[in-house]
C-alpha positions as CSV (number, residue, x, y, z in Angstrom):
1,M,-204.3,-112.7,-128.0
2,R,-206.3,-115.6,-126.6
3,G,-209.3,-114.4,-128.8
4,L,-207.2,-114.3,-132.1
5,L,-205.8,-117.7,-131.3
6,A,-209.4,-118.9,-130.5
7,R,-210.6,-117.6,-133.8
8,G,-207.7,-119.5,-135.6
9,L,-208.5,-122.7,-133.8
10,D,-212.1,-122.5,-134.6
11,A,-211.4,-121.8,-138.3
12,L,-209.3,-125.0,-138.3
13,G,-212.2,-127.0,-136.7
14,R,-210.4,-127.2,-133.4
15,R,-213.4,-126.0,-131.5
16,D,-212.6,-127.7,-128.1
17,E,-209.2,-126.1,-128.0
18,A,-210.6,-122.7,-129.0
19,E,-213.1,-123.0,-126.2
20,E,-210.4,-123.6,-123.8
21,H,-208.6,-120.5,-125.0
22,L,-211.6,-118.3,-124.6
23,R,-212.7,-119.7,-121.2
24,A,-209.1,-119.0,-120.1
25,G,-209.2,-115.6,-121.5
26,L,-212.7,-114.8,-120.0
27,G,-211.3,-115.7,-116.6
28,S,-209.2,-112.6,-116.7
29,D,-211.8,-110.4,-118.3
30,S,-215.4,-111.7,-117.9
31,G,-216.7,-108.6,-119.6
32,D,-215.1,-109.1,-123.0
33,A,-218.0,-108.9,-125.3
34,D,-215.9,-110.3,-128.4
35,K,-214.9,-113.4,-126.4
36,I,-218.4,-113.9,-125.1
37,D,-219.6,-113.7,-128.8
38,R,-217.0,-116.1,-129.8
39,M,-218.2,-118.6,-127.2
40,G,-221.7,-118.2,-128.2
41,L,-220.8,-118.9,-131.8
42,L,-218.6,-121.9,-130.6
43,T,-221.4,-123.5,-128.8
44,Y,-223.8,-122.8,-131.7
45,N,-221.6,-124.6,-134.0
46,Q,-221.4,-127.5,-131.5
47,Q,-225.2,-127.6,-131.5
48,R,-225.1,-126.9,-127.6
49,Y,-228.0,-124.5,-127.9
50,D,-228.6,-124.3,-124.0
51,K,-225.0,-123.1,-123.4
52,C,-225.2,-121.0,-126.7
53,E,-228.3,-119.2,-125.3
54,E,-226.5,-118.5,-122.1
55,W,-223.6,-116.8,-123.8
56,F,-225.7,-114.7,-126.0
57,E,-227.9,-113.7,-123.2
58,R,-224.7,-112.6,-121.4
59,L,-223.5,-110.7,-124.5
60,V,-227.0,-108.9,-124.9
61,G,-226.8,-108.0,-121.2
62,L,-223.4,-106.4,-121.9
63,S,-224.3,-104.8,-125.1
64,P,-228.3,-104.4,-125.3
65,Q,-228.0,-102.6,-128.6
66,N,-226.1,-105.2,-130.4
67,A,-228.5,-106.3,-133.1
68,Q,-226.3,-109.1,-134.4
69,G,-226.0,-110.5,-130.7
70,I,-229.7,-110.4,-130.3
71,A,-230.3,-112.2,-133.7
72,N,-227.7,-114.8,-132.6
73,L,-229.6,-115.2,-129.3
74,A,-232.9,-115.6,-131.3
75,A,-231.4,-118.4,-133.4
76,A,-230.3,-120.2,-130.2
77,V,-233.7,-120.0,-128.7
78,C,-235.3,-121.1,-131.8
79,F,-233.2,-124.1,-132.2
80,A,-234.1,-124.6,-128.4
81,G,-237.7,-124.9,-129.4
82,K,-238.7,-121.4,-128.1
83,R,-240.4,-120.2,-131.2
84,E,-242.3,-117.2,-129.7
85,E,-239.1,-116.1,-127.8
86,A,-237.1,-116.2,-131.1
87,I,-239.7,-114.2,-132.8
88,E,-239.6,-111.6,-130.2
89,S,-235.8,-111.4,-130.2
90,F,-235.7,-111.4,-134.0
91,D,-238.1,-108.3,-133.8
92,R,-236.0,-106.7,-131.3
93,A,-233.0,-107.1,-133.5
94,L,-234.8,-105.6,-136.5
95,E,-235.9,-102.6,-134.5
96,L,-232.1,-102.0,-134.0
97,D,-231.0,-102.9,-137.5
98,P,-233.9,-103.1,-140.1
99,H,-231.6,-104.5,-142.7
100,S,-230.3,-107.4,-140.6
101,R,-230.1,-110.5,-143.0
102,A,-229.7,-112.9,-140.1
103,S,-233.0,-111.5,-138.6
104,L,-234.9,-111.3,-141.8
105,T,-233.9,-114.9,-142.6
106,G,-234.6,-116.2,-139.2
107,L,-238.1,-114.8,-139.1
108,A,-238.8,-116.1,-142.5
109,Q,-237.5,-119.7,-141.6
110,I,-240.0,-119.6,-138.6
111,Q,-242.8,-118.5,-140.6
112,A,-242.1,-121.1,-143.3
113,A,-241.9,-123.8,-140.6
114,G,-245.1,-122.6,-139.1
115,R,-247.0,-122.9,-142.4
116,G,-245.3,-126.5,-142.9
117,S,-246.7,-127.6,-139.7
118,G,-250.1,-126.0,-140.1
119,Q,-249.6,-123.2,-137.6
């Protein structure tokens, strides 16, 4: 129930309240991949990439075959300035889901940024 409420609060832009509900729900079930994913997305939307990275690492630890979770982790580490780690994670996500739009787009953006900076 808390997860659904948190989704609604997030959709309304009430991210702090959504985070409170998710944290409370995680207290009772720390292995809930959906809530962990939602926390990662909330912190990503708040541009708290260090926390976002922690949540997605936790998600990938629980669900190592979750291509979307790996792509989300890649995006977080990319924004944290860890370009090579992001590339490795996007590649890993593409091994699991070769049609992952998030991974393909993420890799293209990293390559475009590399060309723009002379790398």
